[in-house]
PDB file as gemmi writes it, atoms N, CA and C in Angstrom:
CRYST1    1.000    1.000    1.000  90.00  90.00  90.00 P 1                      
ATOM      1  N   MET A   1     -33.938  -1.688-122.366  1.00  0.00           N  
ATOM      2  CA  MET A   1     -33.276  -2.802-121.714  1.00  0.00           C  
ATOM      3  C   MET A   1     -31.788  -2.520-121.537  1.00  0.00           C  
ATOM      4  N   ASN A   2     -31.224  -1.783-122.466  1.00  0.00           N  
ATOM      5  CA  ASN A   2     -29.813  -1.431-122.373  1.00  0.00           C  
ATOM      6  C   ASN A   2     -29.524  -0.646-121.100  1.00  0.00           C  
ATOM      7  N   GLU A   3     -30.429   0.283-120.735  1.00  0.00           N  
ATOM      8  CA  GLU A   3     -30.251   1.097-119.533  1.00  0.00           C  
ATOM      9  C   GLU A   3     -30.222   0.225-118.283  1.00  0.00           C  
ATOM     10  N   VAL A   4     -31.069  -0.778-118.246  1.00  0.00           N  
ATOM     11  CA  VAL A   4     -31.131  -1.671-117.085  1.00  0.00           C  
ATOM     12  C   VAL A   4     -29.819  -2.437-116.945  1.00  0.00           C  
ATOM     13  N   ILE A   5     -29.308  -2.937-118.034  1.00  0.00           N  
ATOM     14  CA  ILE A   5     -28.051  -3.689-118.000  1.00  0.00           C  
ATOM     15  C   ILE A   5     -26.899  -2.781-117.587  1.00  0.00           C  
ATOM     16  N   LEU A   6     -26.844  -1.583-118.149  1.00  0.00           N  
ATOM     17  CA  LEU A   6     -25.768  -0.651-117.790  1.00  0.00           C  
ATOM     18  C   LEU A   6     -25.859  -0.218-116.335  1.00  0.00           C  
ATOM     19  N   ALA A   7     -27.064   0.036-115.823  1.00  0.00           N  
ATOM     20  CA  ALA A   7     -27.236   0.426-114.428  1.00  0.00           C  
ATOM     21  C   ALA A   7     -26.828  -0.710-113.497  1.00  0.00           C  
ATOM     22  N   THR A   8     -27.192  -1.928-113.849  1.00  0.00           N  
ATOM     23  CA  THR A   8     -26.814  -3.088-113.038  1.00  0.00           C  
ATOM     24  C   THR A   8     -25.299  -3.267-113.040  1.00  0.00           C  
ATOM     25  N   LEU A   9     -24.693  -3.131-114.191  1.00  0.00           N  
ATOM     26  CA  LEU A   9     -23.240  -3.250-114.299  1.00  0.00           C  
ATOM     27  C   LEU A   9     -22.537  -2.157-113.495  1.00  0.00           C  
ATOM     28  N   ALA A  10     -23.015  -0.929-113.592  1.00  0.00           N  
ATOM     29  CA  ALA A  10     -22.415   0.172-112.826  1.00  0.00           C  
ATOM     30  C   ALA A  10     -22.542  -0.084-111.329  1.00  0.00           C  
ATOM     31  N   GLY A  11     -23.711  -0.535-110.883  1.00  0.00           N  
ATOM     32  CA  GLY A  11     -23.904  -0.852-109.473  1.00  0.00           C  
ATOM     33  C   GLY A  11     -22.980  -1.973-109.012  1.00  0.00           C  
ATOM     34  N   PHE A  12     -22.809  -2.963-109.856  1.00  0.00           N  
ATOM     35  CA  PHE A  12     -21.918  -4.087-109.536  1.00  0.00           C  
ATOM     36  C   PHE A  12     -20.482  -3.597-109.371  1.00  0.00           C  
ATOM     37  N   VAL A  13     -20.030  -2.772-110.302  1.00  0.00           N  
ATOM     38  CA  VAL A  13     -18.653  -2.255-110.246  1.00  0.00           C  
ATOM     39  C   VAL A  13     -18.458  -1.417-108.985  1.00  0.00           C  
ATOM     40  N   VAL A  14     -19.418  -0.574-108.662  1.00  0.00           N  
ATOM     41  CA  VAL A  14     -19.319   0.243-107.447  1.00  0.00           C  
ATOM     42  C   VAL A  14     -19.278  -0.644-106.206  1.00  0.00           C  
ATOM     43  N   GLY A  15     -20.119  -1.678-106.177  1.00  0.00           N  
ATOM     44  CA  GLY A  15     -20.115  -2.596-105.041  1.00  0.00           C  
ATOM     45  C   GLY A  15     -18.786  -3.296-104.865  1.00  0.00           C  
ATOM     46  N   VAL A  16     -18.211  -3.768-105.953  1.00  0.00           N  
ATOM     47  CA  VAL A  16     -16.909  -4.433-105.886  1.00  0.00           C  
ATOM     48  C   VAL A  16     -15.828  -3.439-105.436  1.00  0.00           C  
ATOM     49  N   LEU A  17     -15.844  -2.239-105.995  1.00  0.00           N  
ATOM     50  CA  LEU A  17     -14.840  -1.230-105.644  1.00  0.00           C  
ATOM     51  C   LEU A  17     -14.923  -0.856-104.167  1.00  0.00           C  
ATOM     52  N   PHE A  18     -16.116  -0.591-103.677  1.00  0.00           N  
ATOM     53  CA  PHE A  18     -16.260  -0.229-102.265  1.00  0.00           C  
ATOM     54  C   PHE A  18     -15.859  -1.372-101.354  1.00  0.00           C  
ATOM     55  N   SER A  19     -16.203  -2.598-101.720  1.00  0.00           N  
ATOM     56  CA  SER A  19     -15.806  -3.750-100.906  1.00  0.00           C  
ATOM     57  C   SER A  19     -14.290  -3.927-100.910  1.00  0.00           C  
ATOM     58  N   ALA A  20     -13.657  -3.731-102.052  1.00  0.00           N  
ATOM     59  CA  ALA A  20     -12.205  -3.869-102.153  1.00  0.00           C  
ATOM     60  C   ALA A  20     -11.492  -2.810-101.310  1.00  0.00           C  
ATOM     61  N   LEU A  21     -12.076  -1.620-101.213  1.00  0.00           N  
ATOM     62  CA  LEU A  21     -11.487  -0.537-100.425  1.00  0.00           C  
ATOM     63  C   LEU A  21     -11.919  -0.591 -98.964  1.00  0.00           C  
ATOM     64  N   LYS A  22     -12.689  -1.620 -98.612  1.00  0.00           N  
ATOM     65  CA  LYS A  22     -13.192  -1.824 -97.244  1.00  0.00           C  
ATOM     66  C   LYS A  22     -14.027  -0.640 -96.766  1.00  0.00           C  
ATOM     67  N   LEU A  23     -14.838  -0.092 -97.658  1.00  0.00           N  
ATOM     68  CA  LEU A  23     -15.760   1.000 -97.336  1.00  0.00           C  
ATOM     69  C   LEU A  23     -17.169   0.434 -97.218  1.00  0.00           C  
ATOM     70  N   PRO A  24     -18.032   1.114 -96.460  1.00  0.00           N  
ATOM     71  CA  PRO A  24     -19.423   0.636 -96.404  1.00  0.00           C  
ATOM     72  C   PRO A  24     -20.104   0.826 -97.759  1.00  0.00           C  
ATOM     73  N   ILE A  25     -20.951  -0.098 -98.102  1.00  0.00           N  
ATOM     74  CA  ILE A  25     -21.669  -0.025 -99.379  1.00  0.00           C  
ATOM     75  C   ILE A  25     -22.579   1.212 -99.372  1.00  0.00           C  
ATOM     76  N   PRO A  26     -22.515   2.046-100.410  1.00  0.00           N  
ATOM     77  CA  PRO A  26     -23.290   3.294-100.427  1.00  0.00           C  
ATOM     78  C   PRO A  26     -24.739   3.076-100.854  1.00  0.00           C  
ATOM     79  N   ALA A  27     -25.457   2.300-100.071  1.00  0.00           N  
ATOM     80  CA  ALA A  27     -26.852   2.025-100.397  1.00  0.00           C  
ATOM     81  C   ALA A  27     -27.631   1.853 -99.098  1.00  0.00           C  
ATOM     82  N   PRO A  28     -28.898   2.216 -99.116  1.00  0.00           N  
ATOM     83  CA  PRO A  28     -29.717   1.993 -97.916  1.00  0.00           C  
ATOM     84  C   PRO A  28     -30.001   0.507 -97.751  1.00  0.00           C  
ATOM     85  N   PRO A  29     -30.569   0.127 -96.608  1.00  0.00           N  
ATOM     86  CA  PRO A  29     -30.965  -1.274 -96.454  1.00  0.00           C  
ATOM     87  C   PRO A  29     -31.849  -1.705 -97.628  1.00  0.00           C  
ATOM     88  N   VAL A  30     -31.778  -2.956 -97.972  1.00  0.00           N  
ATOM     89  CA  VAL A  30     -32.352  -3.455 -99.219  1.00  0.00           C  
ATOM     90  C   VAL A  30     -33.819  -3.079 -99.402  1.00  0.00           C  
ATOM     91  N   LEU A  31     -34.696  -3.467 -98.498  1.00  0.00           N  
ATOM     92  CA  LEU A  31     -36.124  -3.241 -98.709  1.00  0.00           C  
ATOM     93  C   LEU A  31     -36.471  -1.760 -98.721  1.00  0.00           C  
ATOM     94  N   SER A  32     -35.952  -0.988 -97.782  1.00  0.00           N  
ATOM     95  CA  SER A  32     -36.286   0.433 -97.757  1.00  0.00           C  
ATOM     96  C   SER A  32     -35.714   1.157 -98.975  1.00  0.00           C  
ATOM     97  N   GLY A  33     -34.554   0.732 -99.443  1.00  0.00           N  
ATOM     98  CA  GLY A  33     -33.980   1.338-100.650  1.00  0.00           C  
ATOM     99  C   GLY A  33     -34.825   1.063-101.876  1.00  0.00           C  
ATOM    100  N   ILE A  34     -35.268  -0.177-102.017  1.00  0.00           N  
ATOM    101  CA  ILE A  34     -36.116  -0.539-103.161  1.00  0.00           C  
ATOM    102  C   ILE A  34     -37.440   0.203-103.093  1.00  0.00           C  
ATOM    103  N   MET A  35     -38.027   0.278-101.896  1.00  0.00           N  
ATOM    104  CA  MET A  35     -39.315   0.962-101.757  1.00  0.00           C  
ATOM    105  C   MET A  35     -39.173   2.463-102.021  1.00  0.00           C  
ATOM    106  N   GLY A  36     -38.039   3.036-101.663  1.00  0.00           N  
ATOM    107  CA  GLY A  36     -37.801   4.448-101.970  1.00  0.00           C  
ATOM    108  C   GLY A  36     -37.747   4.689-103.470  1.00  0.00           C  
ATOM    109  N   ILE A  37     -37.078   3.816-104.184  1.00  0.00           N  
ATOM    110  CA  ILE A  37     -37.000   3.929-105.643  1.00  0.00           C  
ATOM    111  C   ILE A  37     -38.383   3.746-106.264  1.00  0.00           C  
ATOM    112  N   VAL A  38     -39.129   2.762-105.773  1.00  0.00           N  
ATOM    113  CA  VAL A  38     -40.490   2.535-106.280  1.00  0.00           C  
ATOM    114  C   VAL A  38     -41.352   3.763-106.009  1.00  0.00           C  
ATOM    115  N   GLY A  39     -41.225   4.353-104.830  1.00  0.00           N  
ATOM    116  CA  GLY A  39     -41.995   5.548-104.498  1.00  0.00           C  
ATOM    117  C   GLY A  39     -41.693   6.722-105.420  1.00  0.00           C  
ATOM    118  N   VAL A  40     -40.426   6.934-105.704  1.00  0.00           N  
ATOM    119  CA  VAL A  40     -40.044   8.020-106.621  1.00  0.00           C  
ATOM    120  C   VAL A  40     -40.621   7.763-108.007  1.00  0.00           C  
ATOM    121  N   TYR A  41     -40.525   6.538-108.467  1.00  0.00           N  
ATOM    122  CA  TYR A  41     -41.052   6.192-109.791  1.00  0.00           C  
ATOM    123  C   TYR A  41     -42.570   6.378-109.846  1.00  0.00           C  
ATOM    124  N   LEU A  42     -43.275   5.880-108.835  1.00  0.00           N  
ATOM    125  CA  LEU A  42     -44.737   6.020-108.816  1.00  0.00           C  
ATOM    126  C   LEU A  42     -45.155   7.481-108.689  1.00  0.00           C  
ATOM    127  N   GLY A  43     -44.394   8.259-107.946  1.00  0.00           N  
ATOM    128  CA  GLY A  43     -44.683   9.690-107.854  1.00  0.00           C  
ATOM    129  C   GLY A  43     -44.559  10.373-109.208  1.00  0.00           C  
ATOM    130  N   GLY A  44     -43.536  10.019-109.959  1.00  0.00           N  
ATOM    131  CA  GLY A  44     -43.370  10.585-111.302  1.00  0.00           C  
ATOM    132  C   GLY A  44     -44.496  10.182-112.234  1.00  0.00           C  
ATOM    133  N   LEU A  45     -44.911   8.912-112.156  1.00  0.00           N  
ATOM    134  CA  LEU A  45     -46.034   8.459-112.981  1.00  0.00           C  
ATOM    135  C   LEU A  45     -47.334   9.168-112.601  1.00  0.00           C  
ATOM    136  N   THR A  46     -47.547   9.322-111.295  1.00  0.00           N  
ATOM    137  CA  THR A  46     -48.764   9.981-110.821  1.00  0.00           C  
ATOM    138  C   THR A  46     -48.806  11.437-111.277  1.00  0.00           C  
ATOM    139  N   TYR A  47     -47.687  12.135-111.189  1.00  0.00           N  
ATOM    140  CA  TYR A  47     -47.630  13.520-111.653  1.00  0.00           C  
ATOM    141  C   TYR A  47     -47.985  13.605-113.138  1.00  0.00           C  
ATOM    142  N   GLN A  48     -47.396  12.733-113.932  1.00  0.00           N  
ATOM    143  CA  GLN A  48     -47.678  12.757-115.368  1.00  0.00           C  
ATOM    144  C   GLN A  48     -49.138  12.439-115.650  1.00  0.00           C  
ATOM    145  N   TRP A  49     -49.720  11.494-114.906  1.00  0.00           N  
ATOM    146  CA  TRP A  49     -51.128  11.144-115.073  1.00  0.00           C  
ATOM    147  C   TRP A  49     -52.025  12.332-114.731  1.00  0.00           C  
ATOM    148  N   ILE A  50     -51.710  13.049-113.647  1.00  0.00           N  
ATOM    149  CA  ILE A  50     -52.495  14.230-113.258  1.00  0.00           C  
ATOM    150  C   ILE A  50     -52.403  15.285-114.337  1.00  0.00           C  
ATOM    151  N   ILE A  51     -51.225  15.560-114.827  1.00  0.00           N  
ATOM    152  CA  ILE A  51     -51.049  16.569-115.873  1.00  0.00           C  
ATOM    153  C   ILE A  51     -51.818  16.184-117.138  1.00  0.00           C  
ATOM    154  N   ASP A  52     -51.713  14.920-117.546  1.00  0.00           N  
ATOM    155  CA  ASP A  52     -52.380  14.470-118.763  1.00  0.00           C  
ATOM    156  C   ASP A  52     -53.903  14.487-118.647  1.00  0.00           C  
ATOM    157  N   ASN A  53     -54.440  14.160-117.476  1.00  0.00           N  
ATOM    158  CA  ASN A  53     -55.878  14.017-117.339  1.00  0.00           C  
ATOM    159  C   ASN A  53     -56.600  15.290-116.899  1.00  0.00           C  
ATOM    160  N   PHE A  54     -55.925  16.203-116.249  1.00  0.00           N  
ATOM    161  CA  PHE A  54     -56.604  17.379-115.719  1.00  0.00           C  
ATOM    162  C   PHE A  54     -56.154  18.714-116.328  1.00  0.00           C  
ATOM    163  N   PHE A  55     -55.021  18.717-116.984  1.00  0.00           N  
ATOM    164  CA  PHE A  55     -54.491  19.983-117.499  1.00  0.00           C  
ATOM    165  C   PHE A  55     -54.200  19.963-118.989  1.00  0.00           C  
ATOM    166  N   SER A  56     -54.822  19.044-119.719  1.00  0.00           N  
ATOM    167  CA  SER A  56     -54.576  19.023-121.160  1.00  0.00           C  
ATOM    168  C   SER A  56     -55.869  19.088-121.942  1.00  0.00           C  
TER     169      SER A  56                                                      
END                                                                             
């Protein structure tokens, strides 16, 4: 849970800093960005599941 809070805080600080400097926010559009993160996470889980079930 600590990692989630720290990641959220870091993202918040970056968002405030970029907005204060009048720079575009360094993130993809909301839905596609979230789905990209979910895809990476599910890919990692799937790889681990394949390794555990077929190669151990």
